[in-house]
KETI-329127 format. One record per residue: x, y, z of N, C-alpha, C in turn. Coordinates in steps of 0.02 Angstrom, whole numbers, plus 32768, in hexadecimal, padded with zeros to 4 digits. Each point is the difference from the previous one (the first is absolute). Example, Ala and Ser with C-alpha at 12.3 -4.5 7.8 and 13.67 -1.06 7.14 Angstrom:
2
82947EE481867FD3803B8000802D803C80007FEE80357FDC802A803B80037FD980378025
//
This chain:
384
80257FC780047FE4803B7FFC8015803D7FF48019801C7FD6802D804E7FF57FC28031800B801A802A802F7FE4804E80038033802A80007FEA803F7FEA802280357FFB7FED80458027802F802080247FEF803580248037803F7FF27FDD80338013801C803B7FF3803580038035805780127FF88017800A80307FFE804880367FFE7FFE80407FF28033802180218001803B80138037801F80287FF8804780447FD67FFC80188013803C80417FE38011800E7FA17FF37FCF7FED801B7FF07FB67FFF80007FEE7FA67FE280197FE97FF77FF47FB38032800F7FD48035802C802A802B80107FBB80377FCC8028800B7FEA8034801D7FC8801880067FD27FD77FB27FE17FF67FF07FBC7FE6801E80157FB67FE280477FE580217FF47FB580547FFB7FFC8022801180258050800B7FF580037FAE80157FE07FD7803180197FBB800B7FE97FD47FBE7FDD80177FE17FDD7FC17FC280547FF97FD0803380218016802E7FED7FCF80297FC580287FFB8006804580237FD5801F7FE27FB87FEF7FBF7FF97FEC7FD97FC77FE680127FE77FBC800D80337FE3800E7FF77FA880487FEC7FFC80258015802680507FFD7FF480207FC080337FDF7FE0801B801A7FDB802E80147FCF7FDE80507FF9800880247FCC7FD78023801A7FC07FF980417FFD801D80227FBA804B801C801E80347FED7FF1803C8009801D8022803D7FE87FDB801B7FC7800D804F7FFD7FDF803980117FBE7FE3802D7FE28038801C8018802E80227FF780388000800E802480427FD0800D80337FFF800280427FD9801080387FCA80327FEB8028803A7FF67FD3803E800D7FE180157FB67FD38027800B7FE3801B7FD48032802D7FC27FF680057FB2804B802E7FEB7FEB804C80027FC38011801B8000803B7FFE7FD7801080357FF58042801E7FD98012803E7FAC7FFF7FF27FF27FD780207FB880007FF47FDA8044802C80228017801A7FD6802A803B800A80497FC28036800F7FEC800E80387FEA7FD17FFA7FB280087FC47FF17FDA7FFB7FAF7FB87FFC800B7FE87FD680297FBA7FE680057FCC8012804680187FFE80277FDE7FFC80318007805880238029801C80097FF9803F800E803480277FD97FEE80077FA58030802A7FE97FEE804E8002803780307FE87FF78037800B7FC5800F7FE47FE58049801E7FB980107FDD7FF580247FB3803C80177FEC80007FFE7FBE7FF27FD57FD180287FBC801F80067FC27FCD7FB37FE480107FE67FF1803D7FC47FEB80077FC580227FE67FFF80337FE87FD680377FE67FFD7FEF7FA980367FD17FEB80027FEF7FBB7FF67FC87FF080177FCB80347FF07FC07FF77FDD7FD880337FC67FE57FF77FD67FDB801C7FFF7FC0800A80127FDF8039800E7FBA7FFA7FCB7FE1801980067FB780057FC17FD7802F80367FC17FFC80077FE28046801E7FBF80177FDA7FD17FF9800E7FB97FF17FC67FCC8010802C7FC2800F7FD87FDD803D801A7FBF80117FEC7FC77FE280137FC47FED7FDE7FC87FEC80047FBC80447FB98002801980137FCC80357FE77FB67FF180167FCD800A7FDF7FB28000800C7FF780497FC37FE6801580057FD6803E80118044803B7FF280337FF4801780388031804F800C7FF080287FE37FD78052800D7FFF7FFE80277FC08025803580028011803D7FCA80297FD07FD67FE980057FBE80297FCB7FD2801380277FD17FE5803D7FFB8010803B7FBB7FEA803A80148020802E7FDA7FFE80438003800C80247FC07FDD803D7FF6800B80317FD27FEF80428007800E802C7FD87FF4802F7FFF7FD380357FC27FDA802080047FDA80247FC38014803E80088015802B7FBE8020803A80017FEA80357FC57FD98037801E7FEC80337FD3801B80328002804380017FCD802B80437FFD7FEB80307FD57FE1802B802E7FD880447FDA802D80297FE08038800E8012803580107FD280087FE77FBC7FF77FBC7FEF801F7FE47FD77FB780077FDB7FB97FF7800B7FCB80097FDD7FF780467FE2800E802D80358001804B7FDF803A80107FC980347FEB8006802D80097FCB7FFC7FE47FC17FEC7FBF800580007FD37FC47FAA80047FE27FD5801280257FBD7FF07FF77FF57FB37FE780207FDA80147FEF7FB2800C7FD97FE9803B7FD67FD47FEC7FCC7FE3803A80317FC0801580378009802980257FC4800F800E8011804F7FE97FB58017800F7FEF805180377FD88005801C7FFE803680297FCD800280027FD6804180287FCC800B7FFA7FE2803980627FE6800F80107FF6803580397FE180117FFD7FF6804F80457FF6801E80137FCE803D7FD87FCA7FFA80047FE47FC67FD97FBD8001802C7FC780287FE77FE3802A80217FB680267FD37FD77FF87FF27FBB7FED7FD07FC2801280297FC97FFA7FDF7FC98020801F7FC580007FE07FDF7FB280127FD37FF67FEF7FD27FC27FB97FED7FF37FE280177FF97FB07FFA7FFE7FDB80267FDA7FE47FF47FCA7FE7802D7FC87FBE801E80237FEB7FDB802B7FBB800C801E80058047802480477FF780308016804580278006803B7FD380287FF57FBF800980287FD57FCF80247FE07FD07FCC7FF57FC980247FD37FD18029802D7FF97FF480487FD3802E803C8024803B80078048800080008035804780077FF980257FD87FFD7FDE7FAB7FF9803A7FD07FC080007FEF7FD47FE0801B7FBB800E7FEA7FE68047802A801D800580467FFC80338031800C80417FE280517FF57FE8801980407FE77FE3801C7FC57FEC7FD17FD87FD8800A7FB97FB4801B800E7FE37FF780257FCB80178021800580458030802D800D8017800D803F8016801580337FDE802D7FF17FD3800880287FCB7FC980207FC57FDE7FC87FEA7FC67FFF7FE57FD38033801A7FF0800480427FC180138024801680518008805280147FE48022804480097FF580267F9F7FE07FD37FED7FF880027FB5803E7FFB7FD3802B7FDA8015803F7FDF7FD37FEB7FD97FCB80177FF47FCC7FFB7FBE7FCC80257FDC7FF980448009801F802D7FC57FF080348003803F800F7FC1800F80347FEC803780417FF97FE9803B80138028803E7FF17FE0802E7FFB804B80347FD87FEC80267FFD8031802A7FB77FFF802B7FF280307FFC802480438036804180137FEB802A8019801D8038800A800B8004804680448025801880048000804D80158042801E7FD7803E800B7FB97FFB7FDD800280307FB5802D800F7FE08010801E7FB880467FD87FEB7FF580137FBA804380047FD38039800F80267FF680378020804E801F801280197FD080397FD57FD08034801F7FED803080147FBC7FE87FC27FD17FEA800B7FBE7FE67FCC7FEB7FE680127FC67FCB7FD47FF47FC87FFB7FBD7FE17FCA7FE4800880147FB07FDB80127FD180287FFC7FC37FE0801E7FC88033802F7FDE7FD880297FD18025803C7FCA7FDB7FC27FE57FE080317FE37FBC7FBE7FDF7FD680397FBB7FED804780178009802E7FBC7FF3800A7FDC805680177FC77FE480017FDB804380427FE48030802B80207FDC8042800280177FFD800F8053801F7FD780237FEA801E80418042802F80128000803E80148022802F80217FFC802E80318021801B80297FF8802280277FE6804A7FDC7FCD801480177FDE804D7FE2803C802B7FF1800880207FCF801280467FFA7FE58023802E801E803480267FFA804180277FCA80237FDC7FD0801180187FC6801C7FDF7FD37FEC7FCF80077FB17FEF7FDC7FF97FD17FD67FAC80197FD37FFD7FD37FCE7FCB801980307FC07FFC7FDC7FCD8036800A7FBE80157FB67FE3800B7FF07FC47FE47FC77FDE8004800B7FB27FF27FC67FDE800D7FFC7FBC7FE97FF57FFB7FBD80237FD37FE07FF17FEE7FB47FBE7FFE7FDE7FC87FEF803A7FC77FE97FEA7FC58047800780228033800A7FD9803E7FFC7FDC800D7FAA802E7FF17FD77FED801B7FC37FC37FD27FE47FFF7FBE80267FCD7FCE7FDB7FBA8019802D800F801880407FCA803280237FD780297FD0803E802C7FE77FD180307FE17FDC7FF87FC380307FD57FE07FDE7FE67FC17FC97FD87FFE7FF37FD580327FC87FD17FFD7FB9802F80138022803F80327FCD802880097FE1802F7FBF801C7FFD7FD2800380317FCD802D80397FE480318004802D802180417FED80477FEB7FD1801380277FCC802A7FE47FDB803C80467FF280367FDA7FF7802D80297FF3800C80257FDC8017804B80147FF6803D7FD4804A80198007802D7FFE8028804880118009803C7FD4801C802F7FFB7FEA80357FE08017803E80308005801F7FF78044803480167FF580377FE58026804A801D800380267FC9800C8039802B803B802F7FBF801680438016801380317FD67FE180438038800780427FE07FD9802680048024802C7FCE800E802E7FF0802E803D80017FDB803880128031804C7FFD7FE8800E7FF88046801A7FBB7FF9801F7FE8804880437FDB7FFD802D80167FCD80387FDE8000802F80417FFB802D80148031802480378007803E7FFE7FCA801E7FCD7FE480187FFA7FD07FEF80157FC77FB77FF37FDD7FDF801C7FD97FFF805880027FE88015802B7FE180318026803E80327FF8803B7FF6801780378031801A802F7FE67FB580127FC8801280587FE37FDF7FE97FF57FA97FC97FEF7FF17FF580027FBA801D80237FCA802980007FD5800E802C7FC97FC780307FF57FC87FE97FEA7FCC80367FEE7FFA803080267FF97FEF80538005803980388020803C7FF580447FD17FE78040802B800B7FF080417FBB7FEB7FD37FBF7FE8803B7FE47FD2802F80027FBE7FE5802A7FC3802E80178028803B8029802F7FF8802B8019802C8023802E80387FE480237FD67FC7802880317FD97FC680357FD27FDC7FE67FEF7FBF80337FD77FE5802180427FF47FEA80337FE480318036801C802F8013804E7FF680028030803E80148001803D7FCA7FF47FE77FC2800680327FCE7FD480267FFF7FBC7FDB80027FC0802F80007FFC80228030801A7FDE80437FF98026803080288038800A803B80087FE1802880357FF67FE4803F7FD97FE17FEC7FD17FD880247FD37FC8802480257FEA7FD380207FB7800980188002803F80337FCA8033800C8002802680387FC27FE880317FE97FBE7FFB7FF27FE7803580257FEA80447FD0801E803680267FEF803B7FD87FCF8037801B7FD080267FD27FDE80307FFA8020804A7FE27FF880267FF1800780327FD07FBC801F80107FF380487FE07FD380287FC2802480157FBB7FEB80187FDE8018803480128017803D7FF0802D80258010801480457FD17FF5803080087FEB80437FDB7FF380237FD7804E801680288031801B7FE7803E7FF97FD9801F7FDB800F7FEE7FC47FCA801B7FCC7FE37FC77FDE7FE27FC880237FCE7FE97FEB7FC380007FEB7FEC8031800F7FA580217FF2801F801C7FB48036802E7FF2800D802A7FBE80057FCB7FD480387FD6801B80167FCC7FC57FBB7FC67FED7FCF7FF1802F7FCA7FD97FED7FD7801C7FCA7FF9804E80007FD8802C7FE680237FF57FB280398000800480227FE97FC980017FDB7FCF80147FBC802B7FE07FBC7FE27FB87FFA7FE97FDB801B80247FB37FFE7FF37FF980197FB5801D80347FFA7FEB80257FC980247FE57FBE80427FE78007801B7FDE7FC87FC67FC67FEE7FFE7FE380437FD47FBB7FF97FC880137FC57FCE801E80227FBE801D7FD3801780187FB2803880217FFD800780207FBB802D7FC27FDF800D7FCA800E80207FD97FE47FDB7FBD7FDC7FCB7FEA80357FE17FC780027FB480197FE67FF8803D7FE17FC080057FF57FD37FD77FCA80347FEA7FCC7FDE7FDA7FCB800B7FB8801280087FE9804180117FAA7FFE7FC57FEA80287FF17FB77FEE7FCE7FD2801C7FF38014803A7FBA8012801C7FED7FFE8044801C80438022801580347FDB80178034802D7FC780288021800D801680287FD3804580258035801D80217FFB80568003802A801B8028800D7FE88042802A8004801F80217FEC803E8009804580237FD77FFF80348010802E8039803B80078033800B8040801080338001802E7FFE7FCA80307FCE802480247FF17FE28047800B7FA87FF57FE47FE77FC780077FC37FFD80467FD57FFF8036803C7FC4803B7FEF80048024800380447FEF8034801880178015804180137FC580287FB97FF180187FF07FC0802680237FC67FEF7FF77FF27FC580437FC47FEB80437FFD8010801F80357FF4803480178009801A7FFA80557FC6801B802780147FF5804A7FFA7FB880147FD77FE27FE07FF97FAE801B80517FE67FDD801480127FD6803F7FDD7FDA80348031802580108035801B803F801E801E802C7FC880307FF07FC78036801C7FE78016802F7FD37FDC7FE97FEA7FB780347FE67FDB801480127FB27FE6803F8014802D80327FB5803C7FFF801780317FF17FBD8037801A8005800280387FD78019804B80247FF1803B7FDC802E80057FC480397FD880088033800A7FBC7FE27FDD7FC67FCC7FCF80167FE17FEC7FB17FB780167FF97FFD804C80127FD580297FE9800C803A7FD380007FE77FB8802F803D7FD07FC380337FEF8011802E7FFD7FD080417FE2803380297FCE7FF07FEE7FC3802980247FCA7FF1803B7FFA802980397FED7FE080527FFF804880157FBA7FCD80267FDD8016801F7FCD7FF5805080068035802F80087FFA804080077FD9800E804380157FD580317FE4801680457FB77FE07FFA7FDD7FE37FCD7FBC7FEF80007FFF7FA380097FDA7FF0801D7FFE7FB680027FDE7FE17FC580237FD37FE67FE17FD27FB880047FC3800A80107FDA80357FFC7FB280007FFD7FF080497FF67FC9801180007FD480317FF57FB97FFB80397FE2802C800C7FBB800780097FE6803C7FEB7FD0801F7FFA7FE1804B80227FBF7FF5801E7FF4802A801F7FB680137FEF7FEF80467FCA7FD280117FFA7FEF804780247FAF800D80288016802680247FBD80297FC67FCB800A80167FB97FE57FCA7FCC801B8006800480527FD1801180197FF97FFF80417FDA7FBD801E7FE77FD27FC27FE97FBB800B802B7FDB80068035800B7FF580317FCB800E800A80078051800780358020801C800E80497FB67FE880197FC1800D7FE27FCA7FEF801D7FF57FB28019801C7FD07FC380067FC0800280277FDF8032803880298027802D7FE280217FC3801280457FF0802880167FD4800880397FB57FE97FF980027FE17FD37FA17FD980037FF47FD5802780367FDE801B7FF57FC380397FE680268040800F802C80097FFE802E80437FA5800780167FF97FFE80327FB9800180147FDB803F7FF78026803280257FEB8043800B8016803E7FD07FC380167FDD800980267FD280348042800480008010804B8035802C800F804D7FED7FE37FFB7FBD802880597FE27FFD80027FF67FA67FCE7FFA7FDD80137FED7FA6801180477FF27FD980348005800C80447FF68045800E8009802C8005804E80348006800A803F7FD47FE97FEE7FCE7FEE802C7FCD7FE78004801A7FBC7FCF80127FDD7FFB80047FB5802B804B7FF97FF180238022802D804E800180418001800880107FD1802E80417FF4802080287FF47FC27FDB7FBF7FD480257FF17FC4800480237FD37FC9803E7FF28002803B7FCC803D80308009800F8006804180148037800580597FFE802B80027FB0800180627FFB8021801C7FFB7FD08046800480158036800A7FC480007FB27FEE800F7FEA7FBA80077FC77FDF7FB97FE77FF87FD480277FFC7FC07FEA7FED7FF27FE47FCF80297FF97FD480017FE57FB980087FB2801380137FEB802F80027FBD7FFD7FC17FE980107FD6802480137FB77FE5800A7FD380187FB6801380517FF67FCB800B7FCE8035800C7FD97FEE7FE17FC7803E80187FC17FE0800B7FCA7FAB800A7FFF7FE4801E7FBF7FDB803A800E7FE880247FD17FF280357FFD7FCB7FFC7FC07FBA801A80147FC880077FCD801080467FEA7FE880057FC7800D80477FDB7FC2800D7FE17FDD8034800A7FBC801A7FF07FF68040800A7FD680187FD77FE9804F800C8033802F7FCB801D7FD37FBA801680387FD27FDE80197FD08009804D80117FCF802C7FDC802380387FE17FFF80177FCA801A803F7FF47FC7802B7FCE8001804380197FE180387FE480057FF07FA47FCD7FEC7FEF7FF17FF57FA78018804B7FE67FF9803380228028804E7FE1803C8005800F80317FE1801580338001801580347FF57FBD8023803D7FF7802B7FF97FAC80377FCD800E801A7FE8802F803F7FCE7FFD7FD07FBF800A80067FD57FC97FE57FCE7FEE80277FB7802C8042801D800F80237FC080307FF97FFC80497FD0802E800E7FF37FFF804F7FEF7FB5801E7FD07FD97FDA7FE57FC78016804D7FC98003802780027FCC80407FCE8008802A802080348006803B80048025802580347FF27FF780417FC08003801A7FE17FE8803E800C7FB07FFA80077FC77FE17FF17FC6800780627FED8011802680217FCB80427FF980108021801B80467FEB80288012800F802C803B7FE27FDB803B7FC17FDF7FFC7FEE7FD48036802B7FC1800C80157FE87FBF80237FBE8003803780248012802C802C7FFE8039800D802280038009804D7FCF8011802C7FDF8004803680057FC4801C7FC57FCF7FD680047FC5801F80357FE18006802E7FEB7FCD804C7FEA800380248014803D8000804B800D8028800E802E7FE47FF280567FC37FF77FF87FE57FF1803F7FFD7FA8801580147FE67FC8800C7FAB7FFD7FC07FE97FF47FD580147FE87FCC7FDD7FDC80117FD37FC580007FCC7FF57FF87FCB7FD47FC77FE47FD57FC5800880127FC07FE27FED7FE280427FF57FD9800C7FC77FD3802A7FD97FCA7FEC7FF97FC3800F7FFF7FB67FEA7FF37FEA80487FE57FE580067FC07FC7803E7FE27FD07FE9800A7FCA802680237FC57FF37FF37FC5803780307FD17FFF7FF27FDD7FF17FBA7FFE800F7FC980087FD87FD3800F80147FB57FC37FEA7FD77FD480277FD97FC47FF47FEA80207FDD7FBB7FC37FE07FD980167FDE7FBF7FFA802D7FDA7FF380337FFE800A802F7FCE8020804580068032800B8026802380318028804F7FEE7FC47FFA80257FC7803780097FE78029803480197FEC802D8020803D802C800F80287FD3803B800C7FC5802480237FE9801D800E7FC47FE67FD17FC97FDF80177FC37FE28026800E7FC07FE6801C7FD8802C80297FBF80428022800E8006801E80338053802A8006801B7FD180227FF67FC8802F802D7FEA80367FEF7FAD80017FB87FE4800980097FC080027FFC7FE67FB77FF97FFF7FE080037FEE7FC8804B7FE67FDE8022802F7FFE80507FFF800280207FCF80247FE47FED803E801A7FC9801C7FE47FBE80027FD280017FCF7FD67FC27FF080027FC580407FCF802580347FFD7FD980367FA47FF57FFB7FF57FC980087FBB7FE17FFE7FF2801F80547FC2801880017FCD801A804380187FC280298012801B804A7FFF7FCE803A7FC37FEC80177FDF803D80127FB17FE880157FD380277FD77FC37FED80067FC7801B7FDE7FC3800180297FE7803E7FF07FD5801380397FBA800D7FC77FD07FFD80157FC580067FE07FC0801C80247FE480397FC77FB6800A802A7FC97FF57FCA7FBB7FF280197FCD7FF27FF47FD1802D80037FD17FEB7FD97FB2802A7FDD7FC87FE17FFC7FC7800B800B7FC37FF37FEA7FCB802D7FF97FD57FF67FDD7FC3804180037FD57FE980377FD8802A80217FDF7FE680297FB5800D7FED7FCA7FD180267FC27FFE7FD77FD3800E8038
//
């Protein structure tokens, strides 16, 4: 007997989080804590965010036990900007039972339909800017920091309910330091980089903690200008970006946040995020959340941290389309590679890369002839 109820109150949210413990029991790559701060994003978001994103969380119970969860999401700013009648779902977790999946997705669809929306799409957590899709390849692996991790049967849950794949995106892995830094091709790239850099008037600086608010506005403006024609885009608010940066502050390495400037004007941005999940995996056996956080941060900040954290996720590459210097994206990538090398990182994973993103695949990844390391997928279905 499967029942659906809306999540409400502290006890309800505790059960919402606890569903993961049931779903991932026995998964050696599962991390015990949510990958995102549910309080800041879902339970009590900033008022400016709450005014533009309405959500409703549901729990599925079987014989009184919580066996699944989902969140229905009406992004008012997306609807207003695109004019498209699309609602979203996210934070999906469920045991391998199609009846549970159907009950959860029915609940989300009915709530979105009642708000006048004609399509359901997802999963998003809670938007494209945070986390999107599910992993659809079945190669077991530790999740990349900030990217989805899920049982392989989720795709079957979605497809049996009637959702269809609408967008794939990928991660690309460089995990051999000899290839990254010692290959003759890399040396040639560095020679070209030095020549271009010598001729270019572009300069680089890291984001600064004392000017984080100003830098967040710079990054927000660049993001909104760069991605305006990309799939799933809606303008990013300053509040949302600043909240995400605050969540990431404990693990960000300021030296891997690159702002490119031309004549004193910001023209590009690229971020490298140390793969803190490698450190979190070392602390996963501890019972206390406080102890897990403390041990994770110790590994992140301690000298010799690359003995545990050898990888970096490269994300958020964007360049002002009106910038007259067309080499900015290549300069950012090569500058980042130099900084990662100097900091001792030997593994790089670029994600997410949309399957129709020529600005990254065409300029960097196709030249390496790498196959995607992980594949993520977003689904959609018309509501009736």
